[in-house]
C-alpha positions in Angstrom: -20.4 -40.0 -6.5 -21.0 -37.6 -3.5 -22.1 -34.0 -4.0 -20.2 -31.1 -2.5 -21.7 -27.7 -1.7 -19.3 -24.8 -2.3 -19.2 -21.0 -1.5 -16.8 -19.1 -3.7 -15.8 -15.7 -5.1 -16.0 -14.9 -8.8 -13.5 -12.6 -10.6 -15.5 -9.5 -9.6 -15.3 -10.5 -5.9 -19.0 -11.5 -5.7 -20.0 -14.5 -3.6 -21.6 -17.4 -5.4 -22.9 -20.8 -4.3 -23.3 -24.1 -6.1 -22.9 -27.8 -6.1 -20.4 -30.1 -7.8 -20.0 -33.9 -7.9 -16.5 -35.3 -7.1 -14.8 -38.3 -5.5 -13.4 -36.2 -2.6 -13.1 -32.7 -1.2 -9.8 -32.0 -3.1 -11.3 -33.0 -6.4 -14.3 -30.8 -5.6 -12.0 -27.8 -4.9 -10.2 -28.4 -8.2 -13.6 -28.5 -10.1 -14.6 -25.2 -8.5 -11.3 -23.6 -9.5 -11.7 -24.8 -13.1 -14.9 -22.7 -13.2 -12.7 -19.6 -12.6 -13.9 -19.3 -9.0 -12.0 -18.9 -5.8 -13.6 -21.4 -3.3 -13.9 -20.2 0.3 -15.8 -23.2 1.7 -16.3 -26.7 0.2 -18.2 -29.2 2.2 -20.2 -32.4 1.7 -23.8 -31.8 0.9 -26.3 -33.4 3.3 -27.8 -36.4 1.6 -25.6 -35.7 -1.4 -24.6 -39.3 -2.3 -23.2 -42.1 -0.3 -24.5 -43.4 2.9 -26.5 -40.9 4.9 -24.9 -39.9 8.1 -26.4 -38.6 11.3 -25.5 -35.0 11.9 -22.9 -34.9 14.8 -23.6 -32.6 17.7 -21.6 -29.4 18.2 -18.1 -30.1 19.4 -18.3 -33.9 18.5 -16.5 -35.7 15.7 -18.1 -38.2 13.4 -16.4 -41.1 15.2 -13.9 -41.8 12.3 -10.3 -41.2 12.1 -8.0 -41.5 9.2 -9.1 -41.1 5.6 -12.8 -40.7 6.1 -14.5 -37.4 5.3 -15.2 -35.4 8.4 -18.0 -33.0 8.9 -16.6 -29.5 9.1 -17.8 -27.4 12.0 -17.6 -23.7 11.2 -16.7 -21.7 14.3 -17.8 -18.1 14.5 -15.2 -15.5 13.6 -13.4 -14.0 16.5 -14.8 -10.7 17.7 -13.3 -7.4 16.5 -11.9 -6.3 13.2 -8.5 -6.1 11.6 -7.3 -2.5 11.9 -5.4 -1.0 9.0 -2.3 -0.6 11.1 -2.3 -4.3 12.0 -2.7 -5.3 8.3 0.1 -2.8 7.4 2.5 -4.4 10.0 1.6 -7.9 8.8 2.4 -6.9 5.2 5.7 -5.2 6.0 6.9 -8.2 8.1 5.8 -10.7 5.4 7.6 -8.6 2.7 10.8 -8.7 4.9 10.7 -12.4 5.4 10.0 -13.3 1.8 12.7 -10.9 0.6 15.2 -12.6 3.0 14.5 -15.9 1.2 12.1 -17.5 3.6 9.5 -19.7 2.0 6.0 -18.1 1.9 4.3 -20.8 4.1 7.1 -20.7 6.6 6.9 -16.9 6.8 3.1 -17.0 7.3 3.6 -19.6 10.1 6.1 -17.3 11.9 3.7 -14.4 11.6 0.7 -16.5 12.8 2.5 -17.4 16.0 3.2 -13.8 16.9 -0.1 -12.2 15.7 -2.2 -10.7 18.5 -5.3 -10.0 16.5 -7.6 -13.0 16.9 -9.3 -12.4 13.6 -6.1 -11.9 11.6 -4.5 -14.8 13.3 -7.4 -17.1 12.3 -7.3 -15.8 8.8 -3.5 -16.4 8.5 -4.0 -20.0 9.7 -6.7 -20.6 7.1 -4.6 -19.1 4.4 -1.7 -21.4 5.3 -4.1 -24.4 5.0 -5.4 -23.2 1.6 -1.9 -22.8 0.2 -0.9 -26.3 1.5 -4.0 -27.6 -0.2 -2.8 -26.4 -3.6 -4.3 -22.9 -3.9 -2.2 -19.8 -4.7 -1.5 -17.1 -2.2 -3.9 -14.7 -4.1 -6.7 -17.3 -4.1 -6.3 -17.9 -0.4 -6.4 -14.1 0.3 -9.5 -13.7 -1.8 -11.4 -16.1 0.6 -11.0 -13.3 3.3 -12.4 -10.4 1.4 -13.4 -8.5 4.5 -9.7 -8.3 5.5 -7.8 -8.2 2.2 -9.5 -6.0 -0.4 -9.4 -6.4 -4.2 -6.4 -4.1 -4.4 -4.4 -6.3 -2.0 -5.4 -9.5 -3.8 -4.7 -8.3 -7.3 -1.3 -6.9 -6.4 -0.4 -10.3 -4.8 -1.7 -12.1 -7.8 0.4 -10.0 -10.2 3.5 -10.5 -7.9 3.0 -14.3 -8.0 2.6 -14.4 -11.8 5.7 -12.2 -12.3 7.8 -14.0 -9.7 8.4 -10.8 -7.8 6.1 -11.4 -4.7 8.7 -9.8 -2.3 8.8 -6.6 -4.4 5.0 -6.4 -4.7 4.6 -7.0 -0.9 7.1 -4.3 -0.2 5.3 -1.9 -2.5 2.0 -2.8 -0.9 3.4 -2.2 2.5 4.8 1.2 1.4 1.4 2.1 -0.1 -0.4 1.2 3.1 2.1 3.2 5.2 1.7 6.3 3.1 -2.1 6.0 3.2 -2.1 5.5 7.0 0.3 8.4 7.4 -2.0 10.7 5.4 -5.1 9.6 7.4 -3.2 10.0 10.7 -2.1 13.5 9.7 -5.7 14.6 9.0 -7.1 13.1 12.1 -4.4 14.4 14.5 -4.8 17.9 13.0 -8.5 17.9 13.5 -8.4 16.7 17.2 -7.8 20.1 18.7 -10.5 22.0 16.7 -13.1 19.3 17.5 -12.3 19.3 21.2 -12.5 23.2 21.3 -15.9 23.0 19.4 -17.3 20.4 21.8 -16.2 22.4 24.9 -17.6 25.6 23.4 -20.9 23.9 22.6 -21.0 22.6 26.2 -20.3 26.0 27.7 -22.9 27.8 25.6 -25.4 25.0 26.2 -24.9 25.3 30.0 -25.2 29.1 30.0 -28.4 29.1 27.8 -30.2 26.2 29.5 -29.2 26.7 33.2 -27.8 30.2 33.9 -30.0 32.4 31.7 -33.4 31.1 32.9 -32.4 31.8 36.5 -31.4 35.4 35.6 -34.7 35.7 33.9 -36.5 35.0 37.2 -34.3 37.5 39.0 -35.1 40.2 36.4 -38.8 39.6 36.6 -38.7 40.0 40.4 -36.5 43.1 40.6 -37.7 45.0 37.5 -41.4 44.3 38.2 -42.4 43.7 34.6 -40.3 46.6 33.2 -39.2 46.1 29.6 -35.8 44.4 29.1 -33.2 45.7 26.7 -33.5 44.2 23.2 -30.3 42.2 23.4 -31.3 40.7 26.7 -34.8 39.9 25.5 -33.3 38.2 22.4 -31.0 36.0 24.6 -34.0 35.2 26.9 -36.2 34.1 24.0 -33.4 32.0 22.5 -32.8 30.4 25.9 -36.5 29.6 26.2 -36.6 28.0 22.8 -33.5 25.9 23.5 -34.9 24.8 26.9 -38.4 23.9 25.8 -37.5 22.7 22.3 -34.3 20.7 23.0 -35.8 17.3 22.1 -37.4 18.6 18.8 -34.1 20.3 17.9 -32.2 17.0 18.5 -34.9 15.2 16.4 -34.4 17.6 13.5 -30.7 17.2 13.6 -31.0 13.4 13.7 -33.5 13.6 10.9 -31.2 15.7 8.7 -28.4 13.2 9.3 -30.6 10.2 8.4 -31.9 12.0 5.3 -28.4 12.7 4.1 -27.5 9.0 4.6 -30.6 7.9 2.7 -29.8 10.4 -0.1 -26.3 9.0 -0.3 -27.7 5.6 -1.3 -29.4 7.0 -4.3 -27.2 7.9 -7.3 -28.6 11.4 -7.7 -28.4 12.1 -4.0 -24.9 10.7 -3.7 -23.8 12.9 -6.6 -25.2 16.0 -4.8 -23.6 15.0 -1.5 -20.2 14.3 -3.1 -20.3 17.5 -5.1 -20.9 19.5 -1.9 -18.0 17.7 -0.2 -15.6 18.8 -3.0 -16.9 22.3 -3.1 -17.5 23.2 0.5 -15.2 26.0 1.7 -11.9 25.0 3.4 -12.6 21.3 3.6 -13.5 20.9 -0.1 -9.9 21.6 -1.2 -8.5 19.2 1.4 -10.8 16.4 0.2 -10.0 17.1 -3.4 -6.2 17.0 -2.8 -6.5 13.7 -0.8 -8.6 12.2 -3.5 -6.0 13.0 -6.2 -3.3 11.6 -4.0 -5.2 8.4 -3.4 -6.0 8.0 -7.1 -2.4 8.5 -8.2 -0.8 6.3 -5.6 -3.3 3.4 -6.0 -3.1 3.4 -9.8 0.7 3.9 -9.8 1.3 1.1 -7.3 -1.0 -1.3 -9.2 0.6 -0.6 -12.5 4.1 -0.8 -11.1 3.2 -4.2 -9.6 2.2 -5.6 -13.0 -1.6 -5.4 -12.8 -3.1 -4.7 -16.2 -4.1 -1.1 -16.7 -7.8 -1.7 -17.3 -8.1 -4.0 -14.2 -6.1 -1.4 -12.2 -8.5 1.4 -13.3 -11.5 -0.8 -12.2 -10.0 -1.3 -8.8 -9.1 2.4 -8.4 -12.7 3.3 -9.4 -14.1 1.1 -6.6 -11.8 2.7 -4.0 -12.3 6.3 -5.1 -14.9 7.1 -2.4 -16.5 9.9 -4.4 -18.9 9.5 -7.3 -17.5 12.4 -9.2 -14.0 10.8 -9.1 -15.6 7.5 -10.0 -17.2 9.0 -13.1 -13.9 10.6 -14.1 -12.0 7.3 -13.7 -14.8 5.5 -15.7 -14.1 8.0 -18.6 -10.4 7.2 -18.4 -11.2 3.5 -18.4 -13.4 3.7 -21.5 -10.7 5.9 -23.3 -7.9 3.4 -22.5 -10.2 0.5 -23.6 -10.6 2.2 -27.0 -6.8 2.6 -27.3 -6.6 6.3 -26.3 -4.4 8.0 -23.8 -5.3 8.8 -20.2 -4.5 12.5 -20.2 -7.4 13.8 -22.3 -10.3 12.4 -20.2 -8.4 13.3 -17.0 -8.3 16.9 -18.3 -11.9 16.9 -19.5 -13.4 16.0 -16.1 -12.1 19.2 -14.6 -11.3 17.7 -11.2 -7.6 17.4 -11.7 -5.2 20.4 -11.8 -3.3 21.1 -15.1 0.0 20.0 -13.5 -1.4 16.5 -12.9 -2.6 16.3 -16.5 0.8 17.4 -17.8 2.7 14.8 -15.6 0.4 12.0 -16.8 0.9 13.0 -20.4 4.7 13.1 -19.9 4.5 9.7 -18.2 2.6 8.1 -21.1 5.0 9.6 -23.6 8.1 8.3 -21.8 6.7 5.0 -20.6 7.2 5.9 -17.0 3.6 6.4 -16.1 3.6 4.3 -12.9 6.6 6.2 -11.4 5.1 9.5 -12.5 1.8 8.7 -10.8 3.7 7.8 -7.6 5.6 11.1 -7.8 2.3 12.9 -8.2 1.0 11.2 -5.1 4.1 12.1 -3.1 3.7 15.8 -4.2 0.1 15.9 -3.2 0.7 14.2 0.1 2.9 17.3 0.9 0.1 19.5 -0.4 -2.4 17.8 1.9 0.0 18.3 4.9 0.3 22.0 4.0 -3.5 22.3 3.5 -4.2 20.6 6.9 -1.7 22.9 8.6 -3.2 26.0 7.0 -6.8 24.8 7.8 -6.0 24.2 11.5 -4.2 27.6 11.7 -7.5 29.2 10.4 -10.0 27.1 12.3 -8.4 27.4 15.8 -8.5 31.2 16.1 -11.9 31.3 14.4 -13.3 28.9 17.0 -11.8 30.9 19.9 -13.1 34.2 18.5 -16.6 32.7 17.9 -16.6 31.3 21.5 -15.6 34.7 22.9 -18.3 36.5 20.9 -21.1 34.1 21.9 -20.1 34.0 25.6 -19.5 37.8 25.6 -22.9 38.5 24.0 -24.6 36.4 26.7 -22.7 38.1 29.5 -23.4 41.6 28.1 -27.1 40.7 27.7 -27.3 39.6 31.4 -25.3 42.7 32.5 -27.5 45.3 30.8 -30.6 44.9 33.0 -28.3 45.1 36.1 -27.6 48.8 35.2 -31.3 49.6 35.6 -31.5 47.6 38.8 -28.5 49.4 40.3 -30.0 52.7 39.2 -33.3 52.0 41.1 -31.4 50.8 44.2 -29.4 54.1 44.1 
């Protein structure tokens, strides 16, 4: 009996490898699935039973046709990545097709033909082959973990088990649209301040490294060593340090960035960085609001789709993006595991406003927690919009005033010695 080497994903999404003995590839896939794994690749082991074959060259077949086992040649994945907007469009279109009564495989074939992303197109084709080979839709998606995350796979799995795949896909598409809208709102609102900041830095850098040194030479020639005004001398010294120490300054900045990245990989360092992110003026409130919105929408969508609450909390914890939020969700998970309610640990962590705690408490009492969580997310999406608008309305004039002060200071510093020069000429 030949041996087959498999690569699969376990229930936690970790990749595992192993070998099974089976009569053919289909039987090998079945044995892997019996172990509670989701196979992503099952191929005949070299020298694993049967007559030893010579390894075919790249692009050649094994010379057999029909029922013989063929050596699978893995082609490299197409370049590029699947953008969230592309995945969102795919999910919305698939939800529409399934809701209209089209069989799942037929709907996937339609979307495969019109898909423009090479990576997603290839993934859809492999998903179709997996489903036709006897795997479920969720198991097929799990084989492409870099495109479809655990949230996506578990919601689809719950939809298949409950017979409401079209409803779950629709909720998933709505979830992705809301998340993309929130992200786009934040990014678009930050474009203007970032552009102003870059232009301001460019102007100041040009003045300090090119214009000011030339004025310094002029002043030395005309004033013949006379003492410069204090403000002028300060600007001259700063310009000299920037000109001569530009590379060390860049090195220090790069070093700080690398240090923060390294600290982020350590639990203590990550805790400090994430704590600062939530407490930093102006931006901390925005990050906290968006975190509450993402937590509420993700948990509410998972629970409404039929995902068990403990499993849903585990998925939400992995997608939190902040270790303080992760710790809070972990406390909620442990409380629910012990048979307690969510509201007390949510209140105890101190990261969620009292209104959120009250709404969760009411949702648990009435049995409408998923809908209540989605309502919280909708409300906090509006809060994020308002916070972004307020933040940009504060940042824009601040940047303009700061640019005016810096440039004005440089101009005044260069103008002061001119008064003495004009006096001597008079």
